[in-house]
C-alpha positions in Angstrom: -53.1 -34.6 81.1 -56.9 -34.2 80.3 -55.9 -31.4 77.9 -53.6 -34.1 76.0 -56.3 -36.6 76.0 -58.7 -34.1 74.5 -56.4 -33.2 71.8 -55.8 -36.8 70.9 -59.6 -37.4 70.7 -59.9 -34.4 68.5 -57.2 -35.4 66.1 -58.7 -39.0 65.9 -62.1 -37.6 65.0 -60.7 -35.4 62.3 -58.7 -38.3 60.8 -61.8 -40.6 61.0 -63.9 -38.0 59.2 -61.5 -37.5 56.3 -61.0 -41.3 56.0 -64.7 -41.9 55.6 -65.0 -39.3 52.9 -62.0 -40.6 50.8 -62.8 -42.6 47.5 -62.5 -46.3 48.2 -59.3 -47.9 46.6 -59.6 -49.2 43.0 -60.6 -52.9 42.8 -57.5 -54.8 41.8 -59.1 -57.1 39.3 -57.1 -58.7 36.4 -57.6 -57.0 33.1 -58.9 -60.2 31.6 -61.9 -60.1 34.0 -63.2 -57.5 31.5 -63.4 -59.7 28.4 -66.7 -59.0 26.9 -69.1 -61.9 26.1 -69.2 -61.1 22.3 -65.5 -60.4 21.8 -63.9 -62.4 19.0 -60.4 -60.9 19.8 -59.0 -59.4 23.0 -55.8 -57.5 22.5 -53.6 -56.7 25.5 -51.4 -53.7 24.7 -48.3 -54.0 26.8 -46.2 -51.2 25.1 -46.9 -48.2 22.9 -45.7 -50.1 19.9 -49.0 -52.0 19.9 -50.7 -48.8 18.7 -48.2 -48.0 16.1 -49.3 -46.7 12.7 -48.9 -50.1 11.0 -49.8 -53.1 13.0 -51.4 -55.7 10.5 -51.8 -58.4 13.0 -55.4 -58.0 14.0 -55.1 -54.3 14.9 -55.2 -52.9 11.4 -58.2 -54.9 10.5 -60.4 -53.5 13.3 -58.8 -50.1 14.3 -58.2 -47.2 12.0 -55.3 -44.8 12.4 -57.7 -42.3 14.1 -58.7 -45.0 16.6 -55.1 -45.9 17.4 -54.2 -42.2 17.7 -57.1 -41.5 20.1 -56.3 -44.5 22.3 -52.7 -43.4 22.4 -53.9 -39.9 23.5 -56.1 -41.2 26.4 -53.1 -41.7 28.7 -54.0 -45.2 29.4 -51.4 -46.8 31.7 -49.8 -49.9 30.1 -51.0 -52.6 29.9 -54.6 -52.2 28.9 -57.0 -54.5 26.8 -59.1 -53.9 23.6 -62.0 -56.0 23.1 -62.8 -56.5 19.3 -66.5 -57.3 18.5 -67.3 -58.4 15.0 -70.5 -58.5 13.0 -70.8 -60.3 9.6 -67.1 -60.1 8.9 -67.2 -56.3 9.5 -66.3 -54.2 12.5 -69.0 -53.8 15.0 -66.9 -51.9 17.5 -64.2 -52.0 20.0 -64.2 -51.5 23.8 -60.9 -50.7 25.5 -60.5 -51.3 29.3 -57.6 -50.0 31.5 -56.7 -48.0 34.6 -58.6 -44.7 35.0 -57.7 -41.8 32.9 -58.7 -38.1 33.3 -62.1 -38.4 31.5 -63.2 -35.0 32.4 -60.3 -33.3 30.5 -60.2 -35.7 27.6 -64.0 -36.0 26.9 -65.5 -32.5 26.5 -68.6 -33.5 24.6 -72.1 -34.2 25.8 -72.6 -36.3 29.0 -75.5 -38.7 29.2 -76.5 -41.0 32.0 -77.4 -44.7 31.8 -78.4 -46.8 34.7 -76.7 -44.3 37.1 -73.5 -44.2 35.2 -72.2 -41.1 33.3 -71.2 -41.8 29.7 -68.9 -39.1 28.3 -68.4 -38.3 24.6 -65.8 -36.6 22.5 -65.5 -36.0 18.7 -61.9 -36.5 17.5 -61.0 -36.2 13.8 -64.7 -36.5 12.8 -65.0 -39.7 14.7 -67.1 -40.2 17.9 -65.7 -41.9 21.1 -67.3 -42.6 24.4 -66.1 -43.3 28.0 -67.5 -44.6 31.2 -65.9 -45.7 34.6 -67.0 -49.0 36.0 -65.4 -50.9 38.9 -62.7 -48.2 38.9 -61.7 -49.1 35.4 -62.0 -46.8 32.4 -64.0 -48.2 29.4 -63.6 -46.4 26.1 -65.5 -47.3 22.8 -66.3 -46.1 19.4 -70.1 -47.2 20.0 -72.1 -45.9 22.7 -74.2 -48.9 22.7 -71.4 -51.2 23.6 -70.8 -49.1 26.7 -74.4 -49.4 27.7 -74.1 -53.2 27.2 -71.0 -53.1 29.6 -73.0 -51.3 32.3 -76.0 -53.6 31.9 -73.8 -56.8 31.9 -71.3 -55.7 34.5 -72.3 -58.4 37.0 -70.8 -61.0 34.3 -67.4 -59.5 34.6 -64.9 -62.1 35.8 -66.7 -65.3 34.7 -64.3 -66.3 32.0 -61.4 -66.0 34.3 -63.0 -68.6 36.6 -62.2 -71.3 34.0 -59.0 -73.0 34.9 -58.2 -73.8 31.3 -58.7 -70.2 30.3 -56.5 -69.0 33.2 -53.8 -71.6 32.0 -53.7 -69.8 28.6 -53.7 -66.4 30.2 -50.7 -67.4 32.4 -48.8 -68.6 29.3 -48.8 -65.1 27.9 -45.5 -63.1 27.9 -46.2 -59.8 29.8 -42.9 -58.5 28.2 -44.2 -58.9 24.7 -45.3 -55.7 22.9 -48.8 -57.2 22.5 -50.7 -60.3 23.5 -53.8 -61.6 21.5 -56.5 -63.8 22.9 -58.7 -65.4 20.1 -62.0 -66.6 21.3 -62.8 -68.9 18.4 -66.6 -69.6 19.1 -67.2 -65.8 18.8 -64.8 -65.3 15.9 -66.2 -64.2 12.6 -64.5 -65.6 9.5 -62.2 -62.6 8.9 -59.3 -62.5 6.5 -56.8 -63.7 9.1 -58.7 -66.9 9.8 -60.4 -67.4 6.4 -59.1 -70.6 4.7 -60.3 -73.5 2.6 -59.7 -75.9 5.4 -63.1 -77.6 6.3 -62.3 -78.0 10.0 -64.0 -75.3 12.0 -61.7 -73.2 14.1 -63.7 -73.9 17.3 -63.1 -77.5 16.7 -59.3 -76.9 16.7 -59.5 -75.0 20.0 -61.8 -72.7 22.1 -59.1 -70.1 22.8 -55.7 -69.0 21.3 -53.3 -67.2 23.4 -50.5 -65.5 21.2 -47.6 -63.2 21.9 -46.3 -60.6 19.5 -42.8 -60.1 20.8 -41.9 -57.4 18.2 -44.7 -55.9 16.2 -42.3 -55.2 13.2 -41.7 -59.0 12.7 -45.4 -59.6 12.3 -45.3 -62.9 14.1 -47.8 -64.1 16.8 -46.9 -67.3 18.5 -48.5 -69.2 21.4 -50.9 -72.0 22.2 -54.5 -73.1 21.6 -56.6 -74.6 24.4 -59.9 -76.2 24.2 -62.7 -75.6 26.9 -63.1 -79.4 26.9 -60.1 -81.6 27.4 -60.7 -83.1 23.9 -58.9 -81.3 21.1 -59.2 -82.6 17.6 -55.6 -82.0 16.6 -54.2 -83.4 19.9 -56.4 -86.4 19.4 -55.8 -87.0 15.7 -52.0 -86.5 16.0 -51.6 -88.3 19.2 -48.3 -90.1 19.3 -47.7 -89.0 15.6 -44.7 -86.8 15.0 -44.6 -84.1 12.4 -42.2 -84.4 9.4 -40.2 -81.9 7.7 -41.8 -81.3 4.3 -39.9 -80.2 1.1 -43.0 -79.7 -1.1 -42.9 -75.8 -1.2 -40.1 -75.7 -3.7 -42.6 -77.3 -6.3 -45.6 -75.1 -5.5 -46.2 -72.1 -7.8 -45.8 -68.7 -6.2 -49.1 -67.5 -7.9 -51.3 -69.9 -5.9 -54.2 -68.4 -3.9 -53.7 -70.8 -0.9 -52.0 -73.9 0.3 -52.8 -76.5 2.9 -50.2 -78.9 4.2 -50.6 -82.0 6.6 -47.5 -83.9 7.8 -47.3 -87.3 9.7 -44.8 -90.0 10.4 -47.7 -92.6 10.7 -50.4 -92.1 8.0 -52.3 -95.2 9.1 -52.6 -93.9 12.7 -53.6 -90.5 11.5 -56.5 -92.1 9.5 -57.4 -94.3 12.3 -57.7 -91.3 14.8 -59.4 -89.1 12.3 -62.0 -91.8 11.8 -63.3 -91.1 15.3 -64.6 -87.7 14.4 -67.8 -88.1 12.5 -67.7 -84.7 10.9 -64.2 -85.1 9.4 -63.9 -89.0 9.1 -62.4 -90.3 5.9 -64.7 -92.4 3.6 -62.7 -95.5 4.6 -60.8 -96.1 7.8 -58.5 -98.6 6.0 -55.5 -97.1 4.2 -54.8 -98.1 0.6 -51.5 -99.9 0.3 -50.5 -97.2 -2.3 -50.5 -94.6 0.5 -49.0 -96.5 3.4 -45.8 -94.4 3.5 -47.4 -91.0 2.9 -45.5 -88.4 4.9 -47.0 -85.1 3.8 -49.7 -83.8 1.5 -50.2 -80.3 0.2 -53.4 -79.1 -1.4 -53.2 -75.8 -3.3 -55.4 -73.8 -5.7 -54.6 -71.1 -8.3 -57.4 -69.3 -10.2 -59.7 -72.2 -9.4 -57.2 -74.8 -10.7 -56.5 -77.4 -8.0 -53.5 -79.7 -7.4 -52.1 -81.9 -4.7 -48.5 -82.8 -3.9 -47.9 -86.1 -2.2 -44.6 -86.7 -0.3 -43.9 -90.4 0.0 -40.9 -92.5 1.2 -41.4 -94.5 -1.9 -43.4 -92.9 -4.8 -43.3 -96.3 -6.4 -45.9 -97.6 -4.0 -48.4 -95.2 -5.8 -47.0 -95.2 -9.3 -45.9 -98.7 -9.6 -48.9 -99.9 -11.5 -49.0 -99.2 -15.2 -50.1 -95.6 -16.0 -51.0 -94.2 -19.4 -48.3 -91.8 -20.6 -49.9 -88.6 -21.8 -47.0 -86.3 -22.7 -43.3 -85.7 -22.3 -42.3 -82.2 -21.1 -38.6 -81.8 -21.1 -37.4 -83.9 -18.2 -40.9 -84.6 -17.0 -43.5 -87.2 -18.0 -47.2 -86.6 -17.5 -49.4 -89.6 -16.9 -53.1 -90.3 -16.4 -53.8 -90.8 -12.6 -55.2 -94.3 -11.9 -57.1 -93.3 -8.6 -59.3 -90.2 -9.4 -61.1 -90.3 -6.0 -58.1 -91.2 -3.9 -57.6 -87.8 -2.3 -61.3 -87.4 -1.6 -61.4 -90.8 0.1 -59.1 -89.7 2.9 -59.2 -85.9 2.9 -62.6 -85.1 1.3 -63.8 -83.8 4.8 -60.8 -81.6 5.4 -60.0 -80.2 1.8 -62.2 -79.0 -1.0 -63.3 -81.8 -3.3 -60.5 -82.9 -5.7 -60.8 -85.3 -8.8 -57.3 -86.4 -9.5 -56.6 -86.4 -13.3 -52.9 -86.3 -14.2 -49.6 -86.7 -12.4 -45.9 -86.5 -12.6 -43.1 -87.6 -10.3 -40.3 -85.4 -9.1 -37.9 -87.2 -6.7 -40.1 -88.4 -3.7 -43.1 -86.1 -4.5 -46.0 -87.0 -6.8 -47.6 -83.8 -8.3 -51.3 -84.4 -9.2 -53.7 -82.0 -10.9 -57.2 -82.1 -12.0 -56.4 -80.8 -15.5 -53.4 -81.6 -17.7 -53.0 -77.9 -18.6 -52.6 -76.9 -15.0 -50.0 -79.6 -14.4 -48.1 -78.4 -17.5 -48.3 -74.9 -16.0 -46.8 -76.0 -12.8 -44.0 -77.7 -14.6 -43.3 -74.6 -16.5 -43.3 -72.6 -13.2 -40.9 -75.1 -11.6 -38.6 -74.7 -14.6 -38.8 -70.9 -14.6 -38.3 -70.9 -10.8 -41.6 -69.1 -10.3 -42.2 -71.2 -7.1 -42.9 -70.2 -3.5 -39.3 -70.7 -2.3 -37.9 -68.5 -4.9 -40.0 -65.5 -3.7 -38.2 -62.9 -1.7 -41.2 -62.4 0.6 -41.8 -66.2 1.1 -38.1 -66.7 1.9 -38.6 -64.2 4.8 -41.7 -65.9 5.8 -40.2 -69.4 5.7 -37.4 -68.3 7.9 -40.0 -67.8 10.7 -42.0 -71.1 10.0 -41.1 -73.9 12.4 -39.2 -76.8 10.7 -41.9 -79.3 11.6 -45.7 -78.9 12.1 -48.7 -81.1 11.7 -50.9 -78.5 9.8 -50.0 -75.4 7.8 -52.5 -73.0 6.2 -51.0 -70.5 3.7 -52.7 -67.6 1.8 -51.3 -65.3 -0.8 -51.8 -61.6 -1.3 -53.9 -61.1 1.7 -55.2 -57.4 1.8 -54.9 -55.5 5.0 -55.2 -51.9 5.1 -54.1 -51.2 1.5 -51.2 -53.6 1.8 -50.9 -57.1 0.7 -49.2 -59.9 2.8 -48.3 -63.5 2.6 -50.1 -65.3 5.6 -49.3 -68.7 7.2 -50.9 -70.4 10.2 -49.1 -73.4 11.6 -50.2 -75.9 14.3 -48.3 -78.6 16.1 -50.3 -80.7 18.4 -49.3 -81.3 22.1 -50.9 -82.9 25.0 -54.4 -81.3 25.0 -52.8 -78.0 23.7 -51.8 -76.9 20.2 -48.7 -74.8 19.6 -49.6 -72.3 16.9 -48.2 -69.4 14.9 -49.7 -66.7 12.8 -47.1 -65.0 10.5 -47.5 -62.3 8.0 -44.9 -60.9 5.5 -45.5 -57.9 3.3 -45.4 -58.2 -0.5 -43.7 -55.4 -2.4 -46.0 -53.0 -4.2 -44.7 -54.1 -7.7 -45.5 -57.7 -6.8 -42.4 -58.8 -8.7 -40.7 -60.8 -6.0 -37.9 -61.4 -8.6 -40.0 -64.1 -10.3 -41.2 -64.7 -13.7 -44.8 -66.0 -13.2 -46.8 -67.8 -15.8 -50.3 -66.2 -15.6 -51.8 -67.8 -18.7 -51.4 -70.9 -20.8 -54.0 -70.8 -23.6 -54.2 -73.6 -26.1 -55.2 -72.5 -29.7 -57.2 -74.9 -31.8 -56.0 -73.2 -34.9 -53.2 -70.8 -35.7 -54.4 -67.1 -35.8 -54.0 -65.4 -39.1 -53.0 -62.2 -37.3 -50.5 -62.5 -34.6 -51.7 -62.3 -30.8 -50.9 -59.0 -29.2 -51.4 -57.5 -25.8 -53.9 -54.6 -25.4 -54.7 -52.5 -22.4 -58.3 -52.3 -21.1 -58.8 -48.8 -19.8 -61.9 -49.9 -17.9 -60.5 -52.9 -15.9 -56.9 -51.5 -15.8 -55.8 -54.9 -17.0 -54.3 -56.4 -20.1 -56.1 -58.4 -22.6 -55.0 -60.5 -25.6 -56.3 -59.7 -29.1 -55.9 -61.9 -32.3 -57.7 -62.9 -35.4 -58.8 -66.5 -35.9 -58.4 -68.5 -39.1 -62.0 -67.7 -40.0 -61.0 -64.0 -39.8 -62.9 -63.4 -36.6 -61.3 -60.9 -34.2 -61.1 -62.3 -30.7 -60.3 -60.7 -27.4 -59.6 -62.8 -24.3 -58.6 -61.8 -20.7 -55.5 -63.2 -18.9 -57.7 -65.8 -17.2 -58.3 -67.2 -20.9 -62.0 -66.0 -20.8 -63.3 -64.8 -24.2 -64.6 -61.3 -23.8 -65.9 -60.9 -27.3 -65.6 -61.9 -31.0 -66.2 -59.7 -34.0 -66.2 -60.9 -37.7 -63.8 -59.1 -39.9 -64.3 -59.3 -43.7 -60.6 -60.1 -44.5 -57.2 -60.9 -42.9 -55.6 -58.1 -41.0 -52.5 -56.6 -42.7 -49.6 -55.8 -40.2 -50.1 -55.1 -36.6 -53.0 -53.9 -34.5 -52.4 -50.6 -32.7 -54.1 -48.9 -29.8 -55.2 -45.3 -29.9 -57.4 -42.8 -28.1 -59.0 -41.5 -31.2 -61.7 -39.6 -29.4 -59.1 -38.1 -26.9 -61.2 -39.1 -23.8 -58.8 -41.5 -22.2 -60.7 -44.5 -23.8 -58.7 -46.7 -25.9 -59.5 -48.4 -29.3 -57.9 -50.9 -31.6 -57.0 -49.9 -35.1 -55.7 -51.9 -38.0 -56.2 -52.4 -41.7 -57.3 -55.2 -44.1 -56.6 -55.1 -47.9 -59.6 -52.7 -48.5 -60.6 -51.5 -45.0 -59.4 -49.3 -42.1 -61.0 -50.4 -38.8 -61.3 -48.6 -35.4 -62.9 -50.9 -32.9 -63.7 -50.0 -29.3 -62.9 -52.1 -26.1 -66.3 -54.1 -26.6 -65.6 -55.0 -30.1 -67.9 -52.4 -31.7 -67.0 -50.2 -34.7 -66.4 -46.6 -33.8 -68.7 -44.2 -35.6 -67.3 -43.5 -39.1 -65.5 -46.8 -39.4 -64.6 -49.0 -41.2 -63.3 -46.9 -44.0 -63.4 -48.5 -47.4 -60.5 -48.2 -50.0 -60.8 -49.1 -53.6 -57.1 -49.6 -54.1 -55.5 -52.3 -52.1 -53.8 -51.5 -48.8 -50.4 -53.3 -48.9 -48.7 -52.5 -45.5 -49.9 -52.3 -41.9 -51.2 -49.1 -40.6 -48.8 -46.4 -39.4 -49.8 -44.3 -36.3 -47.9 -41.0 -35.7 -48.4 -38.9 -32.6 -46.0 -36.0 -33.2 -46.6 -34.1 -30.0 -47.9 -36.9 -27.7 -51.2 -35.1 -27.6 -53.4 -37.8 -29.4 -53.8 -35.7 -32.5 -52.9 -38.8 -34.5 -51.8 -39.1 -38.1 -52.8 -42.4 -39.6 -50.7 -43.7 -42.4 -52.2 -45.9 -45.2 -49.8 -47.5 -47.7 -51.1 -48.6 -51.1 -48.2 -50.0 -53.1 -46.2 -46.9 -54.1 -48.6 -44.3 -52.4 -48.5 -43.3 -48.8 -51.4 -41.1 -47.4 -52.0 -39.5 -44.0 -55.5 -39.2 -42.4 -56.6 -37.4 -39.2 -58.7 -38.6 -36.3 -61.9 -38.2 -38.4 -60.5 -40.2 -41.3 -60.0 -37.0 -43.4 -57.0 -36.8 -45.7 -54.3 -34.5 -44.3 -54.1 -31.6 -46.8 -50.7 -31.0 -48.4 -49.3 -34.4 -47.6 -49.0 -36.6 -50.8 -46.1 -39.1 -51.2 -45.4 -41.5 -54.0 -42.3 -43.6 -54.2 -40.6 -45.0 -57.3 -41.4 -48.6 -56.3 -43.6 -50.3 -53.8 -43.0 -49.5 -50.2 -41.6 -52.5 -48.5 -42.5 -51.8 -44.7 -45.0 -49.6 -42.8 -43.5 -46.1 -42.8 -42.2 -45.0 -39.4 -42.0 -41.6 -37.5 -38.8 -40.6 -35.7 -37.9 -37.4 -33.7 -34.3 -36.5 -33.5 -33.8 -33.3 -31.5 -36.7 -31.0 -32.4 -37.0 -32.4 -36.0 -39.5 -35.0 -37.1 -38.8 -37.6 -39.7 -41.0 -40.0 -41.7 -38.9 -42.9 -43.0 -39.8 -45.3 -45.7 -38.0 -47.5 -48.2 -39.0 -48.8 -51.6 -38.4 -52.1 -53.3 -35.3 -50.9 -55.1 -33.7 -49.9 -51.8 -34.2 -46.1 -52.0 -34.6 -44.6 -48.5 -36.9 -41.6 -47.9 -36.4 -39.3 -45.0 -39.3 -36.9 -45.1 -40.7 -34.0 -42.9 -44.3 -33.9 -41.7 -45.5 -32.4 -45.0 -43.9 -35.3 -47.0 -41.1 -33.2 -48.2 -37.6 -34.7 -48.4 -35.7 -33.6 -45.3 -32.5 -35.5 -45.8 -31.3 -36.6 -49.3 -29.9 -40.1 -49.3 -27.9 -40.7 -52.3 -27.3 -44.4 -52.1 -29.7 -47.4 -52.2 -29.6 -50.3 -49.7 -30.5 -53.9 -49.9 -32.2 -54.5 -46.6 -34.7 -57.2 -46.9 -34.2 -58.9 -43.5 -34.0 -55.9 -41.1 -35.7 -52.6 -40.5 -34.3 -49.1 -39.9 -34.1 -47.4 -36.6 -32.5 -44.5 -34.9 -29.3 -45.0 -32.9 -27.2 -42.2 -31.5 -28.9 -39.6 -33.8 -28.3 -41.7 -36.9 -30.6 -43.7 -39.1 -29.2 -47.3 -38.7 -29.8 -50.7 -40.2 -27.9 -54.0 -40.9 -28.0 -54.7 -44.7 -28.1 -58.0 -46.5 -24.3 -58.0 -46.7 -24.3 -58.1 -42.8 -22.7 -54.6 -42.6 -23.9 -51.9 -40.3 -25.2 -48.8 -42.2 -25.4 -45.5 -40.5 -26.8 -42.2 -42.1 -26.4 -38.9 -40.2 -28.7 -35.9 -40.6 -26.6 -34.3 -43.3 -27.1 -37.6 -45.5 -23.5 -38.8 -45.0 -23.3 -42.5 -45.1 -20.9 -44.9 -43.1 -20.8 -48.6 -43.0 -18.7 -51.3 -41.4 -18.7 -55.0 -40.4 -20.3 -56.1 -37.0 -18.0 -59.1 -37.0 -20.5 -61.4 -35.5 -21.2 -63.7 -38.4 -23.6 -64.0 -41.4 -27.3 -63.7 -41.8 -27.6 -61.2 -39.1 -31.0 -60.5 -37.6 -31.3 -57.0 -35.9 -33.5 -54.6 -34.3 -32.9 -50.8 -33.5 -35.2 -49.1 -31.0 -35.1 -46.8 -28.1 -31.5 -45.9 -29.0 -30.5 -49.5 -28.6 -29.0 -51.9 -31.2 -29.4 -55.7 -30.8 -28.1 -58.1 -33.5 -27.7 -61.9 -33.4 -25.8 -64.3 -35.7 -25.2 -68.0 -35.0 -24.5 -68.1 -31.2 -23.4 -64.4 -30.9 -25.7 -61.6 -29.6 -24.6 -58.1 -29.8 -26.3 -55.5 -27.5 -25.0 -52.0 -28.3 -21.3 -52.7 -27.9 -21.3 -55.8 -25.7 -21.0 -59.3 -27.2 -22.7 -62.3 -25.6 -21.9 -65.9 -26.4 -25.1 -67.9 -26.6 -25.8 -71.6 -26.1 -26.1 -73.7 -29.2 -29.3 -73.3 -31.1 -31.1 -71.3 -33.8 -32.1 -67.9 -32.5 -35.0 -65.6 -33.5 -34.6 -61.8 -34.2 -34.0 -59.8 -31.0 -37.1 -57.8 -29.8 -36.5 -54.6 -28.0 -39.2 -53.2 -25.6 -39.4 -50.4 -23.1 -40.3 -50.9 -19.5 -40.5 -47.6 -17.7 -37.0 -46.1 -17.9 -35.5 -49.5 -18.7 -34.8 -51.1 -22.1 -35.3 -54.9 -22.4 -34.1 -57.1 -25.1 -35.7 -60.6 -25.7 -34.5 -63.4 -27.9 -35.8 -67.0 -28.3 -33.8 -70.2 -29.0 -36.2 -72.0 -31.2 -34.3 -75.3 -31.0 -34.4 -75.4 -27.1 -37.7 -73.7 -26.6 -36.2 -71.1 -24.3 -36.5 -67.3 -24.2 -33.8 -65.0 -22.8 -34.1 -61.4 -21.6 -31.3 -58.9 -21.2 -31.1 -55.3 -20.1 -29.4 -52.6 -22.3 -26.1 -53.3 -20.5 -26.3 -57.0 -21.7 -27.1 -58.5 -18.3 -29.3 -61.5 -18.3 -32.4 -60.8 -16.2 -32.9 -63.0 -13.1 -34.8 -66.2 -13.6 -34.3 -66.3 -17.3 -34.3 -68.2 -19.7 -38.0 -69.3 -19.5 -40.1 -71.6 -21.6 -41.1 -70.1 -25.0 -40.6 -70.5 -28.7 -41.7 -67.2 -30.2 -41.8 -63.7 -28.8 -45.1 -62.0 -29.6 -45.6 -58.8 -27.5 -44.6 -57.1 -24.3 -46.3 -54.5 -22.2 -45.2 -52.8 -18.9 -47.4 -50.9 -16.6 -48.3 -50.2 -12.9 -49.5 -53.8 -12.6 -46.2 -55.3 -13.8 -44.5 -56.4 -16.9 -46.2 -58.8 -19.2 -44.6 -61.0 -21.9 -46.7 -62.8 -24.6 -45.1 -65.7 -26.3 -45.9 -69.0 -28.1 -44.6 -72.3 -26.8 -43.2 -74.9 -29.1 -46.8 -76.3 -29.7 -48.1 -72.8 -30.3 -50.0 -72.5 -26.9 -50.2 -68.8 -25.9 -48.4 -68.1 -22.7 -48.3 -64.9 -20.7 -45.6 -64.3 -18.2 -45.6 -61.6 -15.6 -42.4 -60.3 -13.9 
């Protein structure tokens, strides 16, 4: 028995010895005990999707792909948190905190000691990371100093979670969501997710926001906002005020930069409550009778143009008094606004300053703009369906927005990690809490959204003597507009209407302005002729060395530019009555090329390539057609003359084609054989042949290749054919109705056409979109992008 007692005591001592030398169990402290004092965001990553390659909601702003890859590689047990610390709108660093990982195997770099704690380092894909273990938790950061701060301030851990209101927010988070976000607004820098023109400070809305991201792919964060104090401005201002479903968005242009909307079922109570907040109080707490039934207000801005939309039960309360009629625009009437400071009186502490100038009424909504030109632009966008609700991206965004809210803040084309998004924040006030959403929807790379957006309306004091054209600026990668004023000054403006330069020209420009790279250095110049000069002007409006060239004999047609091999070894054609001469890039005559016709040349000669053969085509006043080779020698003999005063020649299915003055289609093959026949669409046909496409109009009939389209009543301009990448587009204007139509080569009307316009001037297509330059009925210049 003594032996058994001895064995028992021995076993007890052994167990006791090993028990005393075991590591103490990890402290079971909630993750949010480790929110750092300077953190603006705290991300709780519940599932691997939170670190996926694309996660634009906060993560992509502050973690690069290498950061996300490294954190995924650590072997953190889910969930873990990431503190985001900002500095002057830029990343200061992050600190992640989670259950211990195998630091020794993951961090193989230099080990340093700080205040008795080992700080491990590792270089991963040329970026440095650091780790330390505190309270049995693993801290990882991209900044060593941040870990030293954690060690130094470790006694402060857990203080935030002692706040009952903070804990209330933490308990509202969905642990099954892929990610949670806690926003600490007093520490938040004004980053792109929170930046807005709203004058209310975020910390006045709430102290913390607690958001769930159920599915990262949907890019929606929903949750609540809670103030450290029981007083919350939104909850107080909207106390006992219900939100109203607004229908303003269908009148707001898609091209706006931002939009703020407020809704209320009792505007008078809203003003009374708002008056209690000195920083945001309206100028007068008493509501004007004209606004007594205001239900919603939207403030929006586009390229520094400002407008407001007012949704009222009875718009007559505001418009009932006599207003000065300024202009009729189709179905809309534009009036002078009688209360220029009305918006500032009640919303001047919430919105940027706004001087109301002009308005129009559409159903129960009054649209007010500072400037008449911008109000006209908005009305054009409404007619052309270039509004928010027609955008594909906004339709997806709208599907996620609550039907009713008190406050909405929208931003357009928000850049995050080389991608652009539509962003909206919505807020609905509750009892001392605010229900909030942050929603992003990606914009397609071509920015088309299926809309035709008006990007410029530019009023001209006098009609240009040389038609406005679009030109590409190789420096800015944007399009500009070039035209010649009635005093012969050459003017270049950008698509914001800003004059970039003006250059005096001695005479009126003859024909079109062309763009070339005459120095073959990827820099573009403008070239054109006047009756006695040939100009080449650079992008800053300066003459290129060696220009202008003077000609004693009058230049009678616009300049011809041939680039046979697409290698910028140009041939420039100068027409002087019956003579046609070619010059090289240095303005020297091309030897061996000398052409003289029997009568005056009626149009600038053109270059065509059919197969591997080059043709220079020209026609004289007696109707003789010349089809020459590069040396000016007749390549195809044409035995017949043609009366073609209305239309020009082009190539269609390897034949030279035109519509003559007898409204017959004429075709000449490469052997000189001629065929003609009726198009059967009417008389006085206007046609264009380009890019192997034939378009012709007579009366209300439009022919595109072999397809006939019945048009609405009206007088129609000549069809214009342009190339957009691998697509062919055909534009035509109804000059009676001030409408422009666009078709593809299969005669399909393009989406959201017709649009407002009276004359088609030019079209360009590039990486930044398609741009159409037109006149409207009052000869304002308008540029559309689609």
